[in-house]
N, C-alpha and C positions, 0 to 999 in steps of 0.2 A: 939623735932621733932620725929615722929614716922616713922617708916620704913615701907610703904605701899608696896602692892604687885607690882603697877605701876613703883615704884621707884626703887625697887629691880630689876625689868626687865629692865628698863633704865640702871641701873648700869650693869647689866650683859652684855647688848648690847654694852656699852661702853667699857667695858673689852675686849669682843671678837673682837670688831673691832680695838682697839689698839693692842691686839696680833697680829691680821691679818697683820697690818703694820709693825710691829716689825719682825715678821717671814719673811714677804714678802722682807724686807731690808736685813735680815740676809743669808736667802737661796735662793732668788729668786723666782718669780712667778711660774717658771716650776716645782719647787720642794714643792711649797706651797700646803697644802692639809687641808681639812675640818678637818680631823682626828687630825693633828698636831696642829692646831689652838686650837680645843677642849681639847686636853691634856694639853697644856700651860695655856689655859685661865680657865681651871677647870670648863668646861662645857661639857656636854654630847653632841655628835655630831648630836643627834636627835634634840635637842635644836636649833643648829645651822641650820640643814636643815628645820626646821619649818619656819625659818626667812628668809632664803637664799637658793634659789634652787641650786646654785653653787658656787665654789670659785670666779668666775668672778663677781657674783651678790654680794657676800661678800666684794671683793676688792672694787667695785664699791661704795657701802656704806661708806666705810672705808676711802676711799679717798674723797668723797664728805664731810665727817664730819671734813676733816683738813682744808679746806679753808673756813674759818669763813666769810671772805669778800666774796659777791656774784659776785666780779669783776663788780661792777656796773660803769657805766659812770659819769664822771663829766660832768657838763655841765656850763663851763666857758663863752660859746658864740664863742669860738675857736675850731672848729672841729679837726683840726690838734693837737692842744695841748691835747684836751681830749682824742682822740684815742691814742697818744703817753703815756699819762699816765696810761691807760687802759692796752694797749697792754704791757708796761714795767711791770705792776703788773701781768699780765699773765705769761710773760716770767719768771719773778723771781719766780712764784708759780712753774712752770713747770721744771725750771732750777735747781731745789734743792731736795735732797732726804728729805722725801721719795716719795713726791708727783711725781716728774719727772719720775724716772725709774719705778716706779709701774704703773705710768699712760701709760707710753710707752708699758709696759706688757700688760695692760688692752686693748689698741688700738689694740694691735696684737691678743689677746684673741677674740675680736670682729669680726675678720675676720673669726673665725671658729664656734662661737657660736651667732646665729641671735638674741637670747634672751638678751645675753649681749650687742650686737650692738644696738638692740632697746633701750635698758635701758640708754645705755650710751648717745644715741642721745637724748631720751627724757628727760633726767635728767641732762645732762651737755651741751651738744653742741648745741641742738636747743635753751635753754634759753639764751645762750651766744650769737649764731647768731641772735635771735629777738632783743636782747639789742643793739647789733651792727647795725643793719638795722634801728631801731628806732631812733638810735642817728643819723646816716646817714642821714634819712628822714627829721629829724628836721633841719639839718645843710642845706639839699636841700630846704627846705620851707623858711629858711632864706636868701638864695642866695649865702651861702657859698660853694655849690657844683652845678656842671652843672646840669640845669633843667631835661635833658634827659638821665642823667647818669642812668645805671641799678644797683641799690642798692645791689640787690642780688648777682651780679656779682662784685661789689666793696668788698663785704663779702668774697666772693672767692678767690679774688685777694690779700685780707689782710691776709687770714689764710693761704693760699696754700703755699707760702714760708716759713712759719713758720713751718707748719707740715711736708713740704719737708726736712727742715734742722733737726728737731727734730726725725723723724722716718726714713728717708732714708740715708741722708749723715751723721747724727749724729754729726755735728759740733754744736759748742756752740751756744745757741740762747743769743744774746747779745743786749742791749739797742741801740747800734750803727748800728747793723743789721736791728732792726727795723725801726730806724730813716731813713735808706737807703731805705727800703720798703715804707715808707710813701712819702717821697720826690719823688720817682719814680711815684708812685700812684698818688699823687696831680698834678702833672704835667697834666696828662690826665682828672683827674675828677674835677680840679678846674673849677670855672665859666669861660667862655670863653668870651672876649669883644665883646659887640655888634657891628655893622659896621656903 
């Protein structure tokens, strides 16, 4: 097999992203720099800056390369079981290094860098939100959820406690906590008996 320029570029990109994650874990996001990544990866900093406008953009791509699964929803016909399985997978992903601590730092960076915020929303948060709302809509159409329940609000209610714990209180995200959220939410979101 011949080594094409495209393959070499892909290999270099992979090395740079892997190095970013390794360094981020070792020294933390605050001390991470494009220069340090370039030095360890054996790449020129201009090579990195041609591909990524900032260390936040580089970290986002590096983190997104980690989760091979797109956190897709199963469709067993039971919305609570499907949400539980998907949210457990998300909690497992953000609950372990390197994804969890570096994702936490990236969300923090997004508060100061509008480009990182926009990219994070466009490439990770919005796609996951869309998948959740689509799965909730299907369940609503099947009568598993109250017909008038606001599905965008349901998404906010599902994710809010997770982000609160992950970012604010920094308590562990556990499957049991997810189950408590789902139990509390489905009391109000479930179909209501007809009189």
